[in-house]
N, CA, C and O of each residue as an XYZ file, in Angstrom:
804
protein
N      68.098    113.285     73.747
C      67.170    114.012     72.882
C      67.438    115.518     72.949
O      67.502    116.195     71.923
N      67.595    116.032     74.186
C      67.844    117.456     74.368
C      69.139    117.872     73.676
O      69.236    118.960     73.108
N      70.140    116.975     73.737
C      71.433    117.279     73.130
C      71.293    117.455     71.624
O      71.872    118.378     71.051
N      70.523    116.572     70.976
C      70.362    116.662     69.526
C      69.524    117.873     69.128
O      69.726    118.437     68.052
N      68.594    118.274     69.975
C      67.832    119.506     69.716
C      68.766    120.715     69.771
O      68.645    121.642     68.970
N      69.694    120.692     70.723
C      70.660    121.790     70.856
C      71.581    121.841     69.644
O      71.876    122.917     69.123
N      72.035    120.670     69.199
C      72.898    120.619     68.025
C      72.136    121.087     66.788
O      72.694    121.770     65.930
N      70.849    120.714     66.700
C      70.013    121.195     65.605
C      69.895    122.706     65.630
O      69.909    123.358     64.585
N      69.781    123.260     66.828
C      69.726    124.721     66.987
C      71.020    125.357     66.493
O      70.992    126.407     65.852
N      72.154    124.724     66.790
C      73.454    125.230     66.335
C      73.503    125.266     64.801
O      73.973    126.242     64.216
N      73.021    124.209     64.161
C      73.051    124.148     62.694
C      72.113    125.205     62.087
O      72.441    125.819     61.072
N      70.963    125.409     62.707
C      70.042    126.447     62.229
C      70.717    127.810     62.336
O      70.612    128.638     61.431
N      71.407    128.034     63.444
C      72.150    129.274     63.619
C      73.229    129.437     62.567
O      73.457    130.535     62.059
N      73.892    128.333     62.242
C      74.948    128.365     61.225
C      74.385    128.741     59.858
O      74.971    129.552     59.140
N      73.252    128.150     59.502
C      72.612    128.458     58.223
C      72.181    129.926     58.181
O      72.336    130.601     57.163
N      71.637    130.408     59.302
C      71.228    131.814     59.394
C      72.431    132.736     59.213
O      72.349    133.745     58.513
N      73.540    132.384     59.844
C      74.756    133.183     59.745
C      75.258    133.216     58.302
O      75.693    134.259     57.815
N      75.195    132.076     57.624
C      75.619    132.001     56.225
C      74.785    132.929     55.365
O      75.323    133.680     54.552
N      73.472    132.883     55.541
C      72.563    133.721     54.755
C      72.835    135.204     55.007
O      72.860    136.007     54.075
N      73.041    135.561     56.297
C      73.265    136.959     56.647
C      74.611    137.480     56.147
O      74.802    138.690     56.021
N      75.545    136.569     55.861
C      76.896    136.985     55.476
C      77.159    136.923     53.974
O      78.204    137.378     53.510
N      76.228    136.370     53.218
C      76.443    136.195     51.781
C      76.758    137.501     51.061
O      77.558    137.525     50.126
N      76.121    138.593     51.505
C      76.298    139.868     50.805
C      77.752    140.349     50.832
O      78.179    141.086     49.943
N      78.515    139.933     51.853
C      79.916    140.348     51.932
C      80.741    139.772     50.777
O      81.761    140.341     50.387
N      80.284    138.629     50.232
C      81.021    137.972     49.164
C      80.400    138.227     47.786
O      80.967    137.857     46.758
N      79.236    138.860     47.786
C      78.580    139.204     46.526
C      78.968    140.595     46.042
O      78.865    140.906     44.855
N      79.420    141.434     46.990
C      79.813    142.799     46.663
C      81.157    143.114     47.299
O      81.497    142.562     48.345
N      81.914    143.992     46.677
C      83.229    144.361     47.195
C      83.115    145.041     48.553
O      83.850    144.724     49.489
N      82.171    145.990     48.641
C      81.937    146.697     49.902
C      80.440    146.728     50.156
O      79.679    147.293     49.369
N      80.020    146.118     51.259
C      78.596    146.084     51.586
C      78.428    145.998     53.092
O      79.393    145.795     53.829
N      77.181    146.158     53.540
C      76.895    146.049     54.957
C      77.673    147.058     55.787
O      77.745    148.237     55.443
N      78.247    146.589     56.868
C      78.971    147.457     57.792
C      80.219    148.058     57.166
O      80.713    149.084     57.632
N      80.730    147.432     56.120
C      81.934    147.940     55.454
C      81.705    149.309     54.810
O      82.646    150.072     54.593
N      80.440    149.605     54.509
C      80.115    150.893     53.881
C      80.431    152.076     54.796
O      80.631    153.199     54.335
N      80.471    151.801     56.096
C      80.647    152.889     57.060
C      82.081    152.983     57.598
O      82.341    153.701     58.564
N      82.997    152.263     56.972
C      84.387    152.283     57.418
C      85.301    152.812     56.317
O      85.285    152.303     55.196
N      86.085    153.816     56.631
C      87.041    154.348     55.653
C      88.101    153.308     55.291
O      88.604    153.275     54.168
N      88.430    152.461     56.269
C      89.463    151.448     56.055
C      89.035    150.417     55.002
O      89.870    149.677     54.481
N      87.738    150.371     54.691
C      87.231    149.407     53.707
C      87.792    149.645     52.312
O      87.706    148.774     51.447
N      88.364    150.822     52.094
C      88.986    151.092     50.799
C      90.279    150.297     50.633
O      90.809    150.191     49.527
N      90.785    149.738     51.737
C      92.008    148.927     51.708
C      91.677    147.483     51.331
O      90.887    146.826     52.009
N      92.274    147.002     50.267
C      92.042    145.621     49.822
C      92.541    144.629     50.869
O      91.954    143.561     51.044
N      93.625    144.979     51.566
C      94.178    144.092     52.597
C      93.208    143.945     53.767
O      93.016    142.849     54.295
N      92.598    145.066     54.164
C      91.613    145.007     55.251
C      90.419    144.158     54.839
O      89.953    143.323     55.614
N      89.923    144.368     53.623
C      88.768    143.587     53.156
C      89.106    142.096     53.123
O      88.259    141.257     53.426
N      90.341    141.775     52.756
C      90.759    140.372     52.733
C      90.722    139.784     54.141
O      90.231    138.673     54.337
N      91.242    140.527     55.124
C      91.241    140.064     56.514
C      89.809    139.922     57.029
O      89.462    138.921     57.655
N      88.988    140.927     56.762
C      87.612    140.933     57.247
C      86.809    139.767     56.666
O      86.109    139.061     57.390
N      86.920    139.579     55.357
C      86.145    138.524     54.707
C      86.696    137.136     55.022
O      85.938    136.168     55.072
N      88.008    137.030     55.234
C      88.595    135.752     55.641
C      88.108    135.380     57.038
O      87.823    134.217     57.323
N      88.019    136.382     57.896
C      87.497    136.173     59.253
C      86.078    135.622     59.193
O      85.741    134.687     59.919
N      85.254    136.193     58.340
C      83.863    135.743     58.216
C      83.787    134.355     57.589
O      83.070    133.487     58.086
N      84.526    134.142     56.496
C      84.483    132.860     55.782
C      84.885    131.698     56.684
O      84.163    130.706     56.778
N      86.039    131.815     57.348
C      86.505    130.715     58.194
C      85.674    130.608     59.470
O      85.565    129.532     60.059
N      85.087    131.730     59.893
C      84.177    131.683     61.032
C      82.943    130.868     60.708
O      82.462    130.100     61.542
N      82.425    131.032     59.494
C      81.250    130.264     59.064
C      81.582    128.772     58.984
O      80.778    127.931     59.388
N      82.762    128.451     58.465
C      83.183    127.048     58.406
C      83.234    126.460     59.811
O      82.819    125.322     60.033
N      83.750    127.252     60.768
C      83.820    126.794     62.156
C      82.431    126.606     62.740
O      82.185    125.632     63.451
N      81.520    127.527     62.449
C      80.154    127.432     62.969
C      79.465    126.165     62.474
O      78.699    125.545     63.211
N      79.736    125.777     61.221
C      79.121    124.581     60.644
C      79.763    123.284     61.134
O      79.061    122.309     61.405
N      81.082    123.268     61.248
C      81.778    122.026     61.616
C      81.799    121.789     63.119
O      81.928    120.648     63.564
N      81.671    122.868     63.916
C      81.726    122.723     65.360
C      80.716    121.754     65.952
O      81.101    120.910     66.761
N      79.433    121.836     65.586
C      78.435    120.939     66.192
C      78.728    119.458     65.983
O      78.335    118.631     66.806
N      79.411    119.110     64.894
C      79.717    117.693     64.641
C      80.610    117.104     65.724
O      80.612    115.893     65.946
N      81.367    117.964     66.396
C      82.279    117.485     67.432
C      81.547    117.053     68.700
O      82.139    116.426     69.580
N      80.269    117.386     68.792
C      79.492    117.015     69.967
C      78.594    115.809     69.709
O      77.821    115.407     70.579
N      78.699    115.227     68.495
C      77.894    114.057     68.153
C      78.584    112.793     68.662
O      79.565    112.334     68.077
N      78.063    112.235     69.754
C      78.685    111.059     70.389
C      78.747    109.873     69.435
O      79.743    109.150     69.393
N      77.695    109.681     68.684
C      77.646    108.539     67.769
C      78.711    108.648     66.686
O      79.349    107.657     66.332
N      78.897    109.847     66.165
C      79.930    110.067     65.148
C      81.312    109.795     65.736
O      82.158    109.182     65.085
N      81.537    110.250     66.961
C      82.837    110.075     67.612
C      83.131    108.596     67.864
O      84.282    108.169     67.768
N      82.103    107.818     68.184
C      82.299    106.395     68.492
C      82.400    105.550     67.225
O      83.278    104.694     67.117
N      81.497    105.791     66.259
C      81.415    104.940     65.074
C      82.309    105.394     63.927
O      82.743    104.579     63.113
N      82.585    106.689     63.863
C      83.418    107.228     62.771
C      84.498    108.133     63.343
O      84.520    109.334     63.073
N      85.388    107.557     64.129
C      86.395    108.349     64.844
C      87.290    109.135     63.895
O      87.626    110.285     64.175
N      87.677    108.533     62.783
C      88.548    109.229     61.824
C      87.852    110.462     61.236
O      88.469    111.514     61.069
N      86.562    110.316     60.925
C      85.801    111.451     60.396
C      85.680    112.534     61.469
O      85.796    113.725     61.180
N      85.448    112.107     62.693
C      85.379    113.045     63.817
C      86.678    113.848     63.918
O      86.651    115.063     64.116
N      87.804    113.166     63.783
C      89.107    113.840     63.882
C      89.320    114.794     62.706
O      89.808    115.909     62.893
N      88.956    114.361     61.497
C      89.142    115.226     60.321
C      88.305    116.491     60.435
O      88.784    117.594     60.173
N      87.052    116.318     60.829
C      86.184    117.491     61.007
C      86.712    118.380     62.137
O      86.583    119.604     62.095
N      87.308    117.741     63.144
C      87.895    118.496     64.246
C      89.045    119.364     63.768
O      89.170    120.516     64.185
N      89.889    118.820     62.894
C      91.010    119.597     62.361
C      90.502    120.762     61.504
O      91.044    121.866     61.563
N      89.462    120.507     60.710
C      88.873    121.586     59.904
C      88.358    122.681     60.819
O      88.562    123.870     60.570
N      87.687    122.260     61.881
C      87.136    123.223     62.834
C      88.240    124.045     63.489
O      88.174    125.274     63.506
N      89.241    123.379     64.021
C      90.282    124.085     64.755
C      91.086    125.033     63.872
O      91.367    126.164     64.270
N      91.453    124.583     62.683
C      92.220    125.464     61.804
C      91.375    126.654     61.354
O      91.897    127.753     61.165
N      90.069    126.436     61.183
C      89.172    127.540     60.821
C      89.099    128.556     61.952
O      89.128    129.763     61.713
N      89.004    128.061     63.194
C      88.964    128.952     64.355
C      90.267    129.735     64.484
O      90.250    130.949     64.687
N      91.392    129.039     64.366
C      92.684    129.700     64.521
C      92.866    130.798     63.479
O      93.296    131.905     63.802
N      92.537    130.483     62.225
C      92.717    131.465     61.155
C      91.726    132.621     61.313
O      92.099    133.785     61.169
N      90.459    132.298     61.609
C      89.442    133.330     61.739
C      89.726    134.243     62.928
O      89.494    135.449     62.850
N      90.225    133.681     64.022
C      90.509    134.497     65.204
C      91.648    135.470     64.951
O      91.605    136.609     65.416
N      92.670    135.034     64.218
C      93.785    135.933     63.890
C      93.311    137.061     62.976
O      93.645    138.226     63.191
N      92.529    136.705     61.952
C      91.986    137.719     61.049
C      91.031    138.660     61.794
O      90.966    139.857     61.518
N      90.290    138.076     62.751
C      89.372    138.884     63.545
C      90.097    139.871     64.441
O      89.631    140.990     64.656
N      91.244    139.448     64.962
C      92.043    140.340     65.807
C      92.551    141.537     65.003
O      92.585    142.664     65.498
N      92.941    141.279     63.773
C      93.398    142.371     62.898
C      92.237    143.320     62.593
O      92.368    144.540     62.701
N      91.096    142.734     62.210
C      89.921    143.557     61.877
C      89.423    144.348     63.087
O      88.891    145.448     62.936
N      89.595    143.788     64.284
C      89.118    144.447     65.503
C      89.786    145.791     65.751
O      89.217    146.663     66.407
N      90.983    145.953     65.228
C      91.704    147.211     65.457
C      91.054    148.378     64.708
O      91.397    149.538     64.939
N      90.124    148.066     63.820
C      89.440    149.107     63.039
C      87.931    149.051     63.266
O      87.153    149.506     62.428
N      87.522    148.488     64.408
C      86.100    148.310     64.696
C      85.398    149.649     64.901
O      85.987    150.605     65.405
N      84.131    149.699     64.500
C      83.297    150.864     64.800
C      83.108    150.948     66.312
O      83.170    149.938     67.014
N      82.879    152.155     66.800
C      82.618    152.298     68.226
C      83.842    152.607     69.055
O      83.762    152.680     70.282
N      84.990    152.791     68.389
C      86.184    153.209     69.101
C      86.823    152.148     69.975
O      86.717    150.951     69.708
N      87.493    152.612     71.033
C      88.309    151.747     71.883
C      87.496    150.678     72.594
O      87.997    149.578     72.829
N      86.235    150.986     72.944
C      85.383    150.008     73.634
C      85.161    148.785     72.748
O      85.297    147.651     73.206
N      84.824    149.011     71.492
C      84.602    147.913     70.557
C      85.906    147.190     70.248
O      85.946    145.960     70.202
N      86.971    147.957     70.038
C      88.264    147.365     69.695
C      88.752    146.410     70.777
O      89.182    145.295     70.482
N      88.686    146.850     72.032
C      89.136    145.994     73.131
C      88.246    144.759     73.260
O      88.747    143.649     73.443
N      86.931    144.949     73.166
C      85.998    143.831     73.294
C      86.234    142.760     72.242
O      86.339    141.579     72.573
N      86.318    143.160     70.977
C      86.534    142.190     69.897
C      87.938    141.590     69.957
O      88.138    140.434     69.586
N      88.906    142.376     70.422
C      90.278    141.870     70.543
C      90.375    140.793     71.619
O      91.007    139.755     71.419
N      89.740    141.054     72.765
C      89.735    140.059     73.845
C      89.046    138.780     73.373
O      89.524    137.678     73.638
N      87.928    138.932     72.676
C      87.220    137.774     72.119
C      88.133    136.977     71.202
O      88.197    135.753     71.322
N      88.839    137.633     70.290
C      89.714    136.948     69.338
C      90.818    136.175     70.048
O      91.108    135.030     69.701
N      91.434    136.812     71.050
C      92.516    136.157     71.792
C      91.979    134.963     72.593
O      92.601    133.901     72.608
N      90.846    135.129     73.248
C      90.224    134.057     74.031
C      89.795    132.916     73.120
O      89.950    131.746     73.471
N      89.260    133.248     71.963
C      88.821    132.246     70.982
C      90.014    131.420     70.512
O      89.941    130.193     70.459
N      91.111    132.094     70.172
C      92.332    131.423     69.730
C      92.907    130.559     70.847
O      93.250    129.397     70.629
N      93.009    131.131     72.039
C      93.627    130.430     73.167
C      92.838    129.196     73.583
O      93.422    128.146     73.853
N      91.521    129.317     73.637
C      90.700    128.169     74.045
C      90.780    127.040     73.022
O      90.672    125.869     73.385
N      90.968    127.378     71.748
C      91.152    126.347     70.716
C      92.473    125.619     70.921
O      92.536    124.394     70.820
N      93.531    126.377     71.211
C      94.839    125.778     71.470
C      94.772    124.855     72.686
O      95.340    123.763     72.676
N      94.077    125.300     73.730
C      93.943    124.490     74.941
C      93.134    123.219     74.667
O      93.427    122.161     75.224
N      92.119    123.326     73.810
C      91.321    122.144     73.451
C      92.183    121.124     72.697
O      92.081    119.920     72.933
N      93.025    121.614     71.796
C      93.923    120.730     71.046
C      94.953    120.106     71.981
O      95.221    118.907     71.919
N      95.526    120.940     72.849
C      96.567    120.474     73.771
C      96.052    119.379     74.701
O      96.739    118.383     74.928
N      94.854    119.560     75.235
C      94.317    118.594     76.194
C      93.933    117.271     75.540
O      94.079    116.218     76.161
N      93.442    117.301     74.297
C      93.091    116.028     73.649
C      94.342    115.257     73.266
O      94.329    114.026     73.250
N      95.419    115.963     72.959
C      96.680    115.284     72.661
C      97.262    114.628     73.908
O      98.006    113.651     73.819
N      96.919    115.172     75.064
C      97.354    114.584     76.335
C      96.365    113.521     76.815
O      96.531    112.960     77.898
N      95.334    113.244     76.007
C      94.288    112.265     76.331
C      93.445    112.695     77.539
O      92.812    111.866     78.192
N      93.448    113.996     77.822
C      92.628    114.524     78.910
C      91.264    114.896     78.324
O      90.994    116.059     78.023
N      90.421    113.886     78.173
C      89.162    114.045     77.459
C      88.212    115.013     78.161
O      87.551    115.817     77.503
N      88.140    114.945     79.479
C      87.215    115.808     80.205
C      87.568    117.282     80.015
O      86.689    118.098     79.734
N      88.843    117.627     80.165
C      89.244    119.024     80.008
C      89.111    119.463     78.554
O      88.753    120.606     78.273
N      89.404    118.543     77.629
C      89.219    118.832     76.204
C      87.766    119.174     75.927
O      87.467    120.131     75.212
N      86.868    118.388     76.496
C      85.432    118.608     76.314
C      85.033    119.978     76.857
O      84.250    120.695     76.233
N      85.571    120.336     78.013
C      85.260    121.629     78.628
C      85.687    122.773     77.719
O      84.922    123.712     77.499
N      86.915    122.698     77.186
C      87.403    123.768     76.319
C      86.668    123.798     74.990
O      86.537    124.855     74.373
N      86.185    122.638     74.546
C      85.397    122.607     73.311
C      84.053    123.310     73.510
O      83.590    124.034     72.629
N      83.441    123.097     74.654
C      82.193    123.793     74.960
C      82.423    125.301     74.950
O      81.665    126.052     74.336
N      83.482    125.735     75.640
C      83.795    127.159     75.713
C      84.110    127.709     74.330
O      83.609    128.766     73.946
N      84.943    126.987     73.583
C      85.372    127.483     72.276
C      84.213    127.598     71.300
O      84.118    128.576     70.557
N      83.326    126.599     71.297
C      82.198    126.718     70.364
C      81.227    127.794     70.832
O      80.556    128.423     70.014
N      81.148    128.011     72.140
C      80.347    129.125     72.636
C      80.850    130.442     72.085
O      80.060    131.319     71.736
N      82.172    130.582     72.007
C      82.773    131.787     71.439
C      82.545    131.858     69.935
O      82.326    132.938     69.387
N      82.596    130.721     69.273
C      82.309    130.671     67.840
C      80.884    131.132     67.575
O      80.631    131.915     66.660
N      79.960    130.635     68.386
C      78.539    130.956     68.220
C      78.219    132.395     68.623
O      77.122    132.887     68.361
N      79.179    133.067     69.261
C      78.981    134.467     69.655
C      78.720    135.354     68.443
O      78.095    136.408     68.563
N      79.200    134.924     67.268
C      78.940    135.689     66.044
C      77.441    135.789     65.782
O      76.951    136.830     65.346
N      76.719    134.711     66.047
C      75.274    134.694     65.827
C      74.558    135.467     66.931
O      73.587    136.178     66.670
N      75.037    135.326     68.157
C      74.460    136.090     69.271
C      74.627    137.581     69.016
O      73.728    138.374     69.296
N      75.784    137.952     68.482
C      76.028    139.372     68.196
C      75.080    139.889     67.125
O      74.497    140.962     67.276
N      74.921    139.124     66.033
C      74.028    139.558     64.960
C      72.604    139.710     65.480
O      71.886    140.619     65.064
N      72.194    138.832     66.381
C      70.857    138.916     66.968
C      70.716    140.188     67.804
O      69.693    140.871     67.749
N      71.745    140.490     68.568
C      71.742    141.694     69.400
C      71.650    142.960     68.550
O      71.013    143.938     68.941
N      72.289    142.929     67.390
C      72.296    144.101     66.518
C      70.943    144.377     65.865
O      70.768    145.397     65.200
N      69.984    143.465     66.056
C      68.637    143.682     65.528
C      67.822    144.611     66.427
O      66.799    145.153     66.008
N      68.283    144.788     67.657
C      67.527    145.593     68.633
C      67.199    146.997     68.130
O      66.058    147.433     68.283
N      68.162    147.735     67.526
C      67.833    149.091     67.053
C      66.734    149.139     65.994
O      66.151    150.195     65.749
N      66.449    147.985     65.360
C      65.380    147.951     64.365
C      64.003    148.022     65.016
O      63.024    148.417     64.381
N      63.938    147.633     66.292
C      62.644    147.567     66.971
C      62.506    148.571     68.115
O      61.396    148.900     68.532
N      63.640    149.052     68.614
C      63.602    149.999     69.730
C      64.360    151.271     69.356
O      65.249    151.258     68.505
N      63.994    152.344     69.999
C      64.629    153.632     69.722
C      65.958    153.733     70.481
O      66.101    154.502     71.432
N      66.916    152.930     70.026
C      68.243    152.907     70.636
C      69.274    153.099     69.528
O      69.160    152.507     68.455
N      70.269    153.921     69.793
C      71.294    154.174     68.779
C      72.058    152.894     68.442
O      72.433    152.125     69.327
N      72.281    152.685     67.145
C      72.967    151.480     66.686
C      74.361    151.366     67.290
O      74.770    150.279     67.699
N      75.099    152.484     67.352
C      76.480    152.435     67.815
C      76.565    152.003     69.271
O      77.535    151.362     69.675
N      75.540    152.357     70.073
C      75.526    151.940     71.480
C      75.380    150.424     71.586
O      76.065    149.774     72.375
N      74.477    149.874     70.778
C      74.281    148.424     70.765
C      75.512    147.732     70.182
O      75.884    146.641     70.614
N      76.135    148.374     69.200
C      77.324    147.781     68.589
C      78.448    147.647     69.612
O      79.123    146.619     69.672
N      78.645    148.692     70.415
C      79.677    148.622     71.466
C      79.346    147.501     72.460
O      80.224    146.750     72.885
N      78.070    147.405     72.818
C      77.637    146.350     73.725
C      77.892    144.974     73.109
O      78.268    144.030     73.803
N      77.680    144.878     71.791
C      77.831    143.590     71.103
C      79.278    143.120     71.012
O      79.542    141.970     70.663
N      80.210    144.011     71.326
C      81.621    143.614     71.340
C      81.967    142.845     72.609
O      83.019    142.211     72.688
N      81.087    142.901     73.594
C      81.347    142.262     74.885
C      80.282    141.243     75.286
O      80.598    140.093     75.592
N      79.021    141.671     75.283
C      77.942    140.850     75.846
C      77.820    139.450     75.229
O      77.691    138.482     75.979
N      77.856    139.297     73.885
C      77.646    137.971     73.310
C      78.645    136.919     73.771
O      78.249    135.814     74.142
N      79.938    137.245     73.752
C      80.912    136.211     74.102
C      80.970    135.956     75.609
O      81.278    134.843     76.035
N      80.679    136.974     76.415
C      80.613    136.753     77.865
C      79.421    135.863     78.201
O      79.547    134.903     78.962
N      78.254    136.192     77.624
C      77.046    135.399     77.848
C      77.233    133.970     77.351
O      76.900    133.016     78.054
N      77.766    133.822     76.140
C      77.943    132.488     75.566
C      78.922    131.636     76.366
O      78.742    130.424     76.479
N      79.951    132.262     76.919
C      80.905    131.519     77.750
C      80.218    130.988     78.997
O      80.442    129.846     79.399
N      79.386    131.816     79.605
C      78.652    131.393     80.797
C      77.700    130.241     80.470
O      77.594    129.280     81.231
N      77.012    130.346     79.338
C      76.084    129.290     78.917
C      76.855    128.007     78.610
O      76.421    126.915     78.975
N      78.001    128.142     77.938
C      78.823    126.984     77.579
C      79.292    126.235     78.825
O      79.253    125.005     78.865
N      79.728    126.969     79.829
C      80.182    126.335     81.076
C      79.018    125.668     81.805
O      79.185    124.616     82.422
N      77.845    126.284     81.730
C      76.650    125.680     82.328
C      76.295    124.368     81.621
O      75.998    123.366     82.271
N      76.328    124.385     80.279
C      75.998    123.182     79.506
C      77.030    122.083     79.744
O      76.689    120.902     79.801
N      78.282    122.477     79.879
C      79.323    121.488     80.171
C      79.061    120.823     81.513
O      79.149    119.602     81.648
N      78.736    121.653     82.508
C      78.455    121.117     83.848
C      77.257    120.173     83.809
O      77.262    119.128     84.460
N      76.229    120.546     83.042
C      75.032    119.699     82.922
C      75.331    118.389     82.215
O      74.666    117.383     82.461
N      76.337    118.397     81.330
C      76.677    117.196     80.563
C      77.508    116.196     81.356
O      77.652    115.039     80.962
N      78.055    116.659     82.484
C      78.884    115.790     83.309
C      78.036    114.702     83.973
O      76.925    114.978     84.425
N      78.545    113.474     84.036
C      77.800    112.404     84.697
C      77.608    112.705     86.180
O      78.529    113.157     86.860
N      76.406    112.448     86.665
C      76.104    112.726     88.057
C      76.758    111.690     88.975
O      76.699    110.486     88.725
N      77.373    112.188     90.028
C      78.017    111.306     90.994
C      77.039    111.038     92.130
O      76.599    111.962     92.814
N      76.705    109.767     92.327
C      75.719    109.411     93.359
C      76.404    109.142     94.696
O      75.734    108.829     95.680
């Protein structure tokens, strides 16, 4: 029961992320892009919006990989959704790494988002590699970590709401958001993985 509540929470987060990101596709330059000189570059906008688009696809398809019933009763569908998820993560992480080089907040933000992109890409590769070796337990562990990194996009957006309620400079929170969400989510993901392991009596 708790597992399905958590998956429901993931889907709610995904829907929220979709709603918050729609404006990027309704206007050529909107939101945070208004404050970046690089936004005048069509190539940068393509990378930035591709990162968001495929990230949203990953956020939506990721929770399906944790549905035990789907994996047992519809294995082929589970695999197809898994491929959609992984390719979305791989593409979004590469685009995110490019966009990170022009992040607001200078070197602190750039390094934080760059490390996230590399870790996100690498953990996806490790998840694919381990399932091909039939190492289900390690695959499961990397899937927990990888989706935690995927969900960091929502944790970051939540963190960025703080300046709306407290007298804190946005750029300070933005720099923090380049690090705190994915570090926190990784810790939570590893905790949830450990909790999901069968207890040895």
